C-alpha positions, -999 to +999 in steps of 0.1 A: +881-050+533+876-059+500+844-076+510+832-046+530+840-023+501+821-045+479+791-045+501+792-008+504+793-004+467+764-027+464+745-008+490+753+024+473+741+009+440+710-003+456+704+030+473+710+047+440+685+023+424+661+030+452+664+067+447+659+062+410+629+041+418+616+067+442+623+093+416+604+073+391+576+067+415+575+104+423+576+111+386+548+085+381+529+101+410+533+135+395+522+121+362+494+103+380+484+135+396+486+152+362+465+124+348+441+127+376+440+165+371+436+159+334+409+134+341+391+158+364+395+185+338+384+161+311+355+150+333+346+187+340+348+194+303+328+163+295+302+173+321+302+208+306+300+194+271+273+170+282+254+198+298+259+220+267+249+191+245+217+187+265+211+224+261+219+222+224+198+190+220+170+208+237+175+239+215+178+216+185+147+198+194+129+230+199+142+242+166+132+209+150+097+213+165+095+249+154+108+238+120+081+212+118+056+237+129+069+261+103+069+234+077+034+224+086+024+261+084+041+264+051+024+232+038-009+245+050-002+278+034+008+260+002-023+238+004-044+269+010-027+286-019-032+256-042-069+255-031-073+292-038-055+288-071-077+258-080-108+276-069-098+307-088-090+286-119-125+271-117-140+305-112-120+318-142-130+288-162-166+293-153-163+330-160-147+322-193-175+297-201-201+323-191-184+349-212-183+326-242-220+317-236-228+354-232-210+362-264-228+333-282-261+346-267-253+381-278-245+368-313-277+348-313-297+378-300-280+400-327-290+374-354-325+372-339-327+410-339-316+411-375-343+385-383-369+404-363-359+437-381-362+419-414-396+405-403-406+440-391-397+455-424-416+427-441-446+434-418-444+471-426-442+463-463-472+440-460-491+467-441-483+492-468-494+466-494-526+460-474-534+497-474-526+500-511-545+468-518-575+481-498-577+513-518-574+494-551-599+467-539-625+494-530-624+508-565-620+475-582-649+459-563-671+488-573-662+483-609-668+445-606-700+452-588-713+474-616-704+447-642-720+419-621-751+438-614-758+450-650-749+415-663-774+399-639-800+425-649-794+416-686-797+379-678-829+383-658-847+406-682-862+385-709-829+369-720-839+333-719-828+316-751-811+348-764-780+343-784-759+366-761-770+348-729-740+325-730-716+354-734-732+373-705-729+342-683-692+340-692-688+377-682-706+370-649-684+340-642-652+360-650-664+387-626-670+362-598-635+348-603-622+384-602-641+389-569-624+359-554-590+370-566-595+405-550-607+389-517-576+366-517-552+395-522-569+414-494-568+385-470-532+377-478-521+413-475-538+416-441-521+383-430-555+373-415-572+339-416-606+334-432-632+310-418-626+275-433-653+265-457-659+237-482-633+242-510-628+225-543-589+225-544-588+221-581-602+256-586-574+271-564-548+251-584-562+263-617-562+299-605-527+297-590-512+281-622-529+308-642-510+334-622-478+314-623-479+312-661-475+350-662-447+352-636-424+322-642-396+323-668-403+306-701-375+281-694-397+264-669-424+241-682-456+237-661-471+202-662-506+200-646-523+167-638-557+169-621-572+134-621-610+134-625-628+158-602-609+158-569-630+160-538-637+189-515-617+199-484-626+222-455-601+250-458-592+286-461-589+292-499-563+320-495-541+299-473-543+269-496-533+292-525-504+304-503-492+268-498-493+262-535-477+295-545-448+290-520-441+255-531-442+264-568-420+295-562-394+274-543-395+248-571-390+276-597-361+289-577-344+255-578-346+255-616-338+292-623-303+285-637-314+258-662-344+246-680-368+225-659-402+210-654-426+221-626-452+194-619-484+200-601-509+172-596-540+167-576-559+135-569-581+118-544-564+091-522-578+068-496-554+060-467-562+027-449-547+013-417-519-004-436-509+027-456-511+050-426-480+033-412-461+053-438-478+085-426-479+084-388-493+120-386-524+110-405-555+090-396-570+065-420-596+080-443-602+099-475-577+126-486-569+150-514-532+149-522-515+179-538-481+172-553-456+198-564-423+186-580-394+200-598-363+189-618-340+213-600-307+209-581-323+189-552-317+191-515-290+174-495-299+151-465-283+175-440-305+204-453-336+183-459-340+177-421-343+215-415-363+229-444-394+234-423-375+252-395-383+290-391-357+313-406-337+284-421-328+292-457-302+282-482-310+313-503-291+346-502-300+374-479-320+392-506-337+360-519-360+351-490-367+353-452-365+316-445-401+316-434-418+302-466-418+265-459-423+271-421-455+290-430-465+262-454-459+236-427-480+257-402-509+261-426-510+224-435-509+215-398-537+240-390-558+222-416-552+188-400-531+178-429-496+166-435-467+175-458-438+152-469-407+159-490-385+137-511-353+149-528-321+138-544-292+160-553-292+169-590-325+150-595-351+173-580-376+176-552-412+164-546-436+177-520-468+158-511-495+177-492-525+158-478-558+174-469-588+155-454-615+151-480-651+158-471-683+149-489-699+183-492-703+201-525-694+237-533-725+257-542-725+278-573-730+316-569-746+322-603-781+309-597-810+333-602-828+345-571-856+323-559-891+335-558-891+334-520-863+360-520-884+388-535-903+414-515-923+447-515-907+467-487-894+503-489-856+504-491-832+534-487-801+525-509-769+546-504-736+545-524-712+571-536-710+556-572-739+569-594-735+537-616-739+515-585-768+535-572-786+532-606-778+495-610-788+487-573-821+505-577-829+485-608-820+451-592-839+458-560-869+470-580-867+439-601-870+419-568-901+439-560-888+465-536-897+502-535-863+520-536-851+555-527-815+558-539-789+584-528-753+591-536-748+614-506-748+603-470-761+637-458-790+636-483-798+601-472-799+612-436-822+641-444-845+619-463-847+594-434-850+621-408-880+636-428-899+602-430-882+577-406-913+554-405-916+551-442-885+530-446-883+493-438-846+488-446-814+508-452-786+495-474-755+517-473-719+516-485-691+522-459-671+546-480-691+577-485-682+614-487-688+636-457-700+608-435-690+571-435-716+543-436-708+535-400-714+572-390-746+573-410-758+541-394-753+556-359-773+586-368-801+565-383-803+543-352-803+574-330-834+585-349-850+551-351-833+523-330-853+495-347-844+503-383-827+473-400-794+483-417-771+464-441-736+478-443-716+470-475-679+475-480-652+466-506-625+470-479-622+487-446-598+486-417-621+508-396-652+487-394-655+449-389-685+426-389-682+422-351-680+460-346-709+466-370-732+441-353-722+453-319-735+488-327-769+475-340-762+470-378-780+438-388-757+425-416-722+432-428-717+424-465-684+424-486-686+438-521-690+431-549-724+416-542-742+389-563-779+395-567-790+362-552-767+367-521-781+402-516-817+391-520-812+364-495-795+388-470-823+413-474-850+386-467-830+373-437-829+408-422-865+418-429-880+384-418-863+387-385-879+421-377 
C-alpha cells in the first residue's frame, strides 16, 4: 500500500510537472506567437519604414539635386553679378578717367583760350599800332622826302668842294637812316616779312643799341664788341633787329633788380667739319655770330630746356606773352641759322646766334645819279604836298625832264585829259585829296591804256605792289625816295615802253 501510494504520489507529481511543463510550453507558445506577431509587426513596420525611407531618400535626393541646381543657379547669378559689377567698375573707372581727361582738356582749352585772347588783344593792339604807325609814317616820310630831295639838290648844284658839302652829306645820311627806321617800324607793326636781301648785321646792331640806350635803365651797362667789319648775311633787316631787341630786352629783364652788364658782340666765324660736331644743326662754312649776354639771375636747367617753347614764360602775366624767344627761334630757323643758350643760376645767360655769311657787299644809297639815268621826256608829277611838288619838279628838271607838277588829283586828271598824248610818264602819290593815286591811275589808264605810271606811297593798306601792277601801274615805289633810285626807276619804266 505504501508502495502504491508512493507511486501514485510520484505519478501525481509527475503529472503536475507535466502540466506545469505544458503550461510553460503553452506560455512559451503564446510568447512565441506574441514574438511572431511582434516580428511580423516589426517586419511590417520595417518594410513600411524601408518604403518610407526609400521615398524619403528619393525626396531627399530630389531635394539635394534641386539644392545643387539652386546652388549652381545662385553661383551663376553670383558670378554674373560679379561680372556685371566688375564690368560696371571698369566702365566707371573708364568714365572717371574720361571725365578727368575731359576736365584736363577743358582746363587746357581754357588756358589756350586765355592765351588766344591775349594773343588776339596783342594782335588788335598791333593792328592799332600799325594804323597809327601808317599815318605817322606817311607824314614823316613826306618830311624826310623833302629833306632828302632838297639836300640832294644842294649837293648836286655846284657844291663840289664847298665847305658845307660834308654837313649836307651828314644830313642826307641821317635822313636815309631815318627812312630805314620808319620802314622797320612799319614792317614790324604789320607783322609782315620783307624780302631777304644782303644785310650788314653790324648796322642793325648799331641802330638797335642806339635805341636801347634810350630805353634801358642807367643801372645796366651796355658793352659792345664788333670785331673788324663783320660780313654780310642774307636776311630781313626788321626780323634781325627783332631778334636782337628781344634778346636784349630779356637780358635787361634778368638784371632789372640789380646793376648788370649787357654784352653784345658780333664777329665772323668759320665752322669746319670738326667744329660742326658741336653744332649739329649747322653745315660747315662761314658764319656771322651774334652774341647777347647778361650778368643777371641766370636760368635753371629745368627751365632752360623749355625757353623756346611757345607761351612758356617765367615772367608774370603782365610782363610778357611767352612768345618772345619762340619768335626769335622761328626767325633764326627761317634764316637757316641756329641759336644756342648757356646759363648758370646767379651767373648770367649767353645766347649765340649764327647766320650764314655771304660774300656780297651792301651798296650805298648816296651815290649821285649816273649820266645814263637822265632823260628829256615829259612827266606829270602829282603830290598833295606843295613842298614835295616843288622839290620833285626841281629834281626831275635837273635830270633833264620836262615837268608838269600838280597838288590836286582832279587838276592832274583834267590836264591829262586835255592833252593825253603830250605826257610820256605820270608819277603820282597814293594819298591825294578827292581821289587816291590808285583811282587817278585807273582814270588815266582808261583815257590812255599805254601811259606808264609810277605810284609812290609812304604807307598804304589799300594798295600793294602786286595789286598796283595787276591794274597796269608800271612801278610801285615806297617813300621817301632817293634821287638816284627814282632816276633809275624812271629810266626802267620809260625804256621798256
